[in-house]
N, C-alpha and C positions, 0 to 999 in steps of 0.2 A: 444163332443167329449171325450171320456174318456180318457185320460193316470195316468199315475204314475209316481211316484219319489224317489229318493235312497239319502241319504246323505251323505255325505264322510266325516268321523270325525276321533279323533287320535286313538281311536279303532277299524276302519273299517267303512263296510259301515253298514251303517243301516237298515233293512225291508223295503221296497218298499209299498209305501201308499198313495192314492189315492187323486188325485189332485182334490178339487170342484171347487177352485175360487181362482183367483193370477195371480200379473207380473210375466212372467220369466226378467231374467235379459236381456237376451240376447234380447228380444222383441223390436219393436223402439220405445214405450212408457215408455221404463226402464229409459232411460238416464233424457225424461223428467221433471218425478217425479222427477227422485231425485236431478236434479237443485232446482226444484222448493224448496224442504224439503231442503236443506243444501244452499241454496244459502243467507239466512240468518247470518250463523256463517261463512262466508267466508267475510261476508261486513262488520260484527265488526272486526272479525282478520287484515283486511286490514286496518278497521281506527283508529285501536289502533293497529297501528304498532310498535315492542319493537325490540332494535337491530337483524334485520333482516338480512338475509345472502346477502353481497353484490356477484354481477354474472358479471364479466366482461369481454369483448369478447379478444380470443386471439391477440396477434400481429404478422403476418408474422417479420417484419423487428427485433422485440426483443421480443419474447412470457414471458420474465421473464417483463417487461413493461408493466402496464397500459395503454394503451390511453384514454381513457376515466374515470376518477377518480371518476365519481359519478355512473355511474352504475345502474345494475337494483336494486332494493331494492326488495326479496321475503323473504317471511316467509311461505307459502304455495301450496304444488303440488296435485293437486287436478285432477286424471280423475274417471271420474264415482263413484261407491265405494272405490276406490283405492286413499287414503289421503297419505300425509306425512307435517308435521310439521318440517320445519329449522328456526332454531336460529343461530346465531354467539356468545350468550353468555347464560350461567344457566338460568338466570331470566330473560332472552326473551322467554327460553323453558319455564319456571312457570307460564308466563304469560298469552300464549295460552292456555294449557292446564288446567287454571281456568275457562278461556272462553269456549272451548269445554264443559270440565264438566258441567258451570250454561246453556249450552248452552241441552242439555240432559236431567238436570234435568226440565227444561221449559216444551221441547217437552215431557217429560213423556217417556223416551226411554233412555236405557243404553250402554253403549259402552263392547264390550268383551275385559277388560283389557288386558288378556293373549296374547289376540295376540299382544299388543304394542312392540314396538320392538324400543328401545334406542341407536343408533347411534351415536358415539362422536370417535371426534380425538384427541386421544392422544398424536399424533409427536408434536411436539416444531416447532414452524412454519419456524423455521433457519435449518431445519433438510433436507427437501423439495429444491434441488438445482434449478430442473427444474422440475416444476409443468405440470401438462400435462391438458388442456379445461377439465372443466366442461361442462358435456353435460347434457343438462335435457331433455330429450325427451321418447316417445315409441318407440322402434328401432324395426324393421321390423323381425319377426321371421318366421318360418316353419309353425308354428300351424297358422297363419294368413292368408296363403294363403290354409292349410288345410280346413283352418274351412269354407272358401269361394266358396269352391269346393263341402265339404259337405252340405253347403247350399243347392246350384244350383243341386244337386244329391237328397235332398231328396226330394226336392219342383217337380221333372221332374218325383220320385217315385210314388208319391203319387196323381199326376197329370195324369199320363199315363192312370191306369185305368176307372178314368173317363171321361165320356158319355160327353164331351167337347168340342166344334169346335175349329178350328187352332188361332180364332180373340180374342175366350174367352179365350186362354194359353198365348196367348201375352198379353191380357188386365190383368191380374194373372198377370204375370212377370211383366210388367213394374211399377204396382199399388203396389204390394206387396214383388215380391225378389227384386227389384231393392231398395226400402227403408232400406230392410233388411240390405241387401251388400254393400249400401254406407254407414251407420253407424258403417259396420265391419273395412269399408277399410279409414275412416276418416284419424289416420295417416302411414295408409299400400301404398305403391306404387307396383302396378305390372305392369309388361310388356306385350305389345300387345299377346304375345304367351303365356304370362301365364293365361290372359285372357281368353283368344281364348282356351286354353285344361281346365280350371274350369266348363266354360259355355258350352262347347261339347255335354254336356248331355240334355242343354236347347234348342241347337240346333237343336239335332236328333229328339226332343219331335216337334218341330213344325214342322219339316218336315213332321213328320209319321202322324200330326194330317191335315196335308192339302194336304194329298197323292204328298208330292214332290217327287225326287229322290232323295237319297242320297248322289246323284256325285253332285247334286244344289251348285252352290258357294253362300257362305254365305254371301256376299255382298247382294245379294237378299233381303234377310228374313229384314234387316236391312232400306232400301228402306222406306221413307213417303208415296209413291204412293202407297206401297205392304200391307204387315203386319207393318211395322213399327216397328218391336222389337228394342229396346233399347240395344246396344250394352253395356257390359262393359266397357270396355277401353276406348271409347268417353263419356260415361256419368263420369267415375274416372275422369278423364282428366276436362272436365265443372267443374266441383267439385274444382277439389284441381285447377283451375286457378282461378276460381270466389274468393275463399276462398283466395286465392296471391292476388290478387285486395281488397280485403277484408283489409288483414293486413299492405299492404301497405300506404291504405288509410286510414288509420283509424284514428279519431277521438282522442283515448285513445293514450296519451302517455307511456305508459307501454307499450300499445301492438306495437306502432311504434316502438321503442327502441327493444324492445323483435325480432321483425323484422328486426330492423339494427347488431344486434347479431347476430342472425341464419345466415345472411348476409359475417360477421367478419367470421365466424366459417369454414362458408364454403371455404370463403377464404384459410385459415390457413389450414385444412383439404386436402384442394389438390393444394395447390399451385398458388393461380389465384392472378396473383400482381394486377387487375382490378378488376373491378368490378364484380359481378357475372351476374349480370342484363345482360351486355355488350359481355359476351362470345359470340359466334355463332357458335360454335360446339361444340358438350359435349361428341363426340363421344369416344375420351380419356378416360372420365371417367368410362362409361356405364357401362363398364364391374363388376367395383370395387366393393366389396360388401360394402365399407363403403357407393358409393354411393347410392347403392341400398335400402342403409337400410334408407337413410336422404331422407324422401319423399319431404320435399321442396325443395332439389335440383333438384330432379327427376323433380318436379313443372316448375320450373324456363327452366329446358332443356327442357320442349314441347315447352317453348314462342318459339327457332327457328323454331317449327316444322308444327306449329298451327297459323290461321290465327291472334290467340289474342296477340298484344302488348301490352306491359308495359307503353310503351309510350305515351300511351293515357289517363293512367290515369296521376292523379295529384302526379307528382314524384319530385318537384320543392326544395320540403324541405327534403330529403333525400340528405346526406353527401356525398360528391365523395367519394369513395373508394379506386378506382386507388390511385398504389404508384406510387408518383413520381421519378424523375430524373431514368427515364431507358425510354426506350421504345423495343420493338418487346419480350413479351412473351417468356419465351423458352419450353413451349408447344405447342409454335405454328413450331419451331425450330427444334423439336427435333423428331423424332421416335415415333408414339406413344408406344409402345415397351418398349424401352428404359428410357425416361419418368415416365412410370407406376412405371417399378421398381427402378427407384433413385428420385423420387421426393422428398423423405421423407429427403435421403443425401442432396439434396440440396436446403434443406427447413434448414438442421441443419448448412447448408455453407451461409447461406443469400444471397441466388442464384434466381435470377425471371427476370429480361432483362438478354438481347444477349448484350445490351450495357454495360452489367457487361465486357464482355470476350473481349472489341475490343479496339483497342487504342485509342487517343484521336483525330486522325484524321479520322477516321472512315475510314481504308482504310481495317484495315489486321486487323484479331483476334491474339491476346497475343499467346504465347506459355505459355507449360506447365510450364516451369519454372516463367514464366515472371508469372503467376498467383500465384506458391508456392511463390513468393517476395512479395505480396503484405497481404501474411498470418501474424499474428501475431505468429501466433505456429506452425510449422506443423508435430508438431502429429497426426498418421492416416492418414498420406499423404505418398503415397509410390514416386521417384522418376520417374518413366514411368505414362505418362497419365491413366488416370480414364474413365474406357466404354463410360459414361456419358459426358466426354469433347469428347473424340475421337469422339462421334455422333454427338454432336453440332460440331465439325470441318468438318465432312465431309457433312455436309445437308447445311452449310453457305459459305462456300469458296469455289474459284476456283481449281480444283486435277493438283494439282504437279503446284502452282502455290505460293511457300513460306506463305500459310496461305492468301491468298488476295479476301476480301472478293465482294461473288454474287452481281450484282448492284443491286439487288429490296433489299439486306439487309443494303446497304449503301446510298440510295438514301434518306430515309426518316432518316438517324441518324444526328442531329446537331454536326458538328463537333466542341472538345471542345479543348481550348489553355490551354497551360503548360503557366506558369510564373515562371520565376525562378528569386531571387532578385540578380543583380550587384554585384561583386566582392569587388568593392570601397565603398559600402554601409556599410560595415560590419566591427568592433573595431579593432582598431590594436592588441588586445590578444586576439580573436579568432582565429584560425586556419582553415580555410575550406579546404574542396575539392570542387577544382574550372574547370569550362570544358571551354575551348577556341580552335581556329581554330588556325592549324601552316602555313606554309608560303605555302604549299601544297593545302590546303583548308581542310586539313584529323581534325581529333576529336583530342586535347589534355587535356590529364585529369590529376594531379595532387594534393597532399596535401602541403598546404603552410608551408613555413621552418621561414619565417620573412617575415615583411612587411613594408613597407612606406607608406608615401601617396595614391601615383598611381602605385605602382610596388610592386609585392614580387619574394621571391624567392621559388621554388617548388622542392617538390617530385616529380621525371615523373614516371607517368605509366601509362600503357598500354590495349587498347583492340583491338578484335576485330568485336567493334558493327559496323559498316558500311557492312562487310559480313553476318551479322546475325542482319538485321534489325529491326527484330519483337518480337529477344528475349532478355530477360532485362539484360542492363550494365554491364559488370563482369570485371573487371580491377584487373591485377597482376603488378610485380614491374617491371622495366623495367631495362635488367641487364646491360643494359648503350650500347645505341644506336648511331648509328654513326653520328648524329645532337650533343650528348651533351656528356662532357669530364666527364667520371665516378671523384669522386673527393673521401677524406675520407671521415672519420667520423668526425664531430664535435661535441664537447661535449653539446655546446650551443641549437643547432639540440632539439625541442623538440616532441623526439620518440624516442620509444624501440628500437631500431633498427637503423645495419646501411643501411644510404640509396648508391643505387649504381651508380643512375643517378640523377643530382640533373640542374633544373633548374636557371642560377643565376637572372634572371629579365626577370616576366615577366609582361604585363601593367595589372592591372586592373581594367582598362576602355574599355575592352576588352576580359572580362572575368566575368562568369556569377557562382555563389555557383552552385555546383552538388549534389543534394539531394542520400544521401549514406545509407548502414543497418547500418555501425557504422560510427564514427568519429576518433578513435584512429587506429594508425597502432602500435598491439603488436611483439611480438615473435612469435606468432605461427599464424601470420595472414598471408597467400595466397594470397586471393582472397577478394574483396570489390567486394559487388555488389549496384545494382539501381534500387528502383523499376519502374524505364522507362525503357523505350527499345531508341533507337536511332531512330527510326521512330517517336517517339514522341517528342522527341527533339531538333531533323535536324532543320525546321525550325527555331526554334528560339533560337536555337545557332549563326545559319547565319543570320538573320536577327539585332539580336543585334551588333554582329562582324564586320560587312559591313556596318551598320550606320555611319560608322567615314572617310569612303573609300571616299577621294575626288577625282572624276573625274570633271577636269575643261571641260566644253564642251559650249561655247558663242556658240552655233546655233543658226536655227530661232526656233529651240523645245523646247526651255527653255523659251520663250517668256510668258509672263503670261497676256489669253484673260480673262477677267474679263466680264461676263454677264450683258446685258443692263439693270439696276434698274429703278423701274419706278417713285424714283426719284433722284436726280442728289448728289454722294457720290461723298465727299472732298477724296483727297489722302491720307489725314490721316485717313480716317477711313475705307478705304479698303485693307489699310499697314498689318492692320494685319490678314486681311483673306490671305496674300499672303506669310509671315514669321511666323504663330503660331504655324506651326506642325513642326519646329525646335525645337527640346527639346537639353534643357541646364542643362548642371551638377550643380548642387546647389555645390560652395566650402564652405567651414567650416567657411569661416567668412565675406560670401554674398559678398566676391570683384571678379566681373567681370572683365575675362582678354582677349582683343579680337586683333585678326589682320584681318586687315580691305585691301583689294587693290580691282583695278579697271582697265578696259584695253578698251580701241577704236582701233575698230578692222572695216576694209573694208571702212575708210573716204573715200567719196566721189563715193561711188558707192549707188547703191540700196539696197545691204545687208549689210548697216552702220550698226554697233550695238554694245554697248556698257557694256557689261561686268561686275559685282561685284561680289564679296563673301568675304565671313566671315567666319573663326575658331575661335572657343572657347577653351585657352589652359590655361591648370592646372602645378602650380608649383612643383615640388619633382621627376621629371622624364626626360628628352629629351626633346628634342622637338616634334617626331613624337610619344613617348609617353604619350605623357600628353595631345593629342588632343581629345577633351571629346564633341563637338558639330561644326558642319559647315553647311553652304550654300552657294546657287549659283544659279542667273537667268541673267536675261537682259535688257535691256529698247532701245528701241530704238530713240526715241521725242527728237529734240535739241542734235544732240550727239557733246559731250565733254567726254576728259577725267576723267575732275575733278567733273564733273558729276558724273559720273559712278563711283569716289572714295565717294561723298557724299551719292548716292545709299547705298554703302556698310554699313558709317556706320549709316544711317538712318535704312538699314534692321538690326543691330545689335544691336540698341537701342527699338527695333519695340518691341523683343522676349526677352528683359530685366525684370526680375521684378522689383517691384518698392521698391524703400528705398535701392538700391544697388548705389555699389561701381563702378566704371566701369572704367578701364582704354583700349583705344585705341590706335593701333601703328599701324601707315600708315608712307606713305614714302610720302604721297602729301605736301606740306607746306599750301598748299590753303585751304584743306578742317580741317590743322589744326587752321588757322584764324579764317574761317568760325566757329567750335567749339568756339571760344575766347569770338567773340561775342554773342555767344550765351546765353553764361556763363555771360555775362552785360548785357542779353536784351535788344542788342542793335537793334533786330528785331524789338519791340515791335514799334519805332518810324515809323510813316507809309513812308516821302520821306525815309531814307535809306533802309527802304523793298523794296521798287519798284525801286531804284538805283542798289541797288547788283545784282552780278551775282547770279542764282541757287536760286533767292528767295524765289521761292513757298517750298523746301526742306528746306531751310533752317528756315524755319517758323516751317514747321511741327515739325523738330529737338525739335527747343527753347519748343515745345508745348508738346513733348514729353518727357524731362528736368521735365520743371515746374510739369506737373500733375503725373512727376512717381514719383518727387524726387528724380532723381538719382544726382550722384557726380561724375563727367566727370574730366581725367585724360586725355591728350593726348603726346603721344609721340613719336617723329620723327626717324623713322628707315631711314637705308639707301635704294638705290633704287631695286626692282625685290631678296630684303635681305628674 
């Protein structure tokens, strides 16, 4: 077949000339010949790599941090006859150019040096504050689609006048045209409608040759039982999926790392905090131009609509790309239109999961003010909620319910617990904001002015947090409430302003350190905020405050029933199971002080019961201010008031740490006498052991004293004191 060519030059188009023999660049054989020719050069460049470019995948959590310190080492990019040499230094570039020139000389060829272009980065590295990810890829353009359509139209124009049957046309289409289109579409992903539009002339030609009606459904042409015309879209999907499987299961470490790089790039580009291979629906991103350009992302999206599953391949060596510490990606809880409009903004704010916008109790979504309080800087944020925040709230909360989460958004979440530091554990010099409860069970806030060992004086501040459970706690100065008498300013008070309301004595044993945005109260301070809401802290504060509430109850419900063990347990080994849950406050001098008591009720009746209790007290305040811990239970066997007193002492010593000094205050002289016998190890004598009343309890107490190296002092107090 005769044809002529013309060449585009810098001075215009040359006159046409007749082509006798040769291979055009667009032919299927062209890339094969080029690979055979240039492969030795690429092999040498790879083996003698010097100062290559290090390619790192961007990170969603911090784009400026390189998660993989090794990265991909690249010194060349070649696609067909388009080659690029890349180096991180001038010497590395000179080395590759010398290797390339030697290759040309050996093969008796020459390069057009006028087409060489040297691109350098003259900016210092410190001048780039937020670099964008580098993308090495062939981007989809309108030219690729036009080339595919032009190939199909040219094929149809040549075949239409030829006297060929429909089966012959289909054979030429499947054997000649499809391989050429496959070559052109290696990095081009066309939608089903685009493929149908490009191949419309082919389907029209086949119907004409087969004498079919023009209104015949197109899918009949693709049936294998019929003509067996290959569908361009299905063929494209099959080849791209095969290439994706080859990338994921490549034995080459470089190809495997390149595949991981592309997955991380897809994560960063489209705000996907989970692995792209786990996304079930890509409809949200399907209309994005950037998504249509990324043929690998388009191919992964095909996995959700085809029988092919990457789970069948060997992906055990691939790391888990899912970001930890979160649940429910934002793209699953936002409307598609809003997510696409704001996902770049959300990426800059490092917001990926719904769990970042809900309370630790996983019951409510936080308010806009609560979110602003978590930011280091409010620059660029309005006082009113952004549209993306409003959209999330509308999608995940119950209407008119004060931001209560819908059930299916809170059921899969794991509630988080906020731990606050006890106020008595801080040093005397540090004055902290504290939170506790008043007599009515309402939250009480204040800033410490002075501290004793277990009490403090505070400036009283108030908050309406109980009426706004899901808003950040905001404190304002108390102007002088009816509970507390306003006092005049004292110079020794460590504050810049005159306090209006002071609580002179508050127990630090019932108070917790309250996290705030600022510590010091200045002249212009009108409000103090916290990053937490009262919904976050309510349970923590009430649980800590209520742990010291002593409510004696010697009913049957307090009886401890142990499960029957497989082997007999002694009373000494079973006791820690009953009393280990009692938490003690650690005194500075390791000196523990207990008040113990026992009582006998319902003697002579089937409901007879012996109750025991103990409280740990600390010096430095009144009795009720110094209660640090307590416990109370009841026992039944062998009723005796002395036995109840001994059980209380035994329970207190069980929870006492080793190597401690212990002072026992009791109104039972019999218990004090028994402790003295324990101190002299009198119960080690077997004869005295069996003659003593309650010998089994005293033997266990003696063992506790010796094994823990305790120093015991017994103090007699008045009865019922």
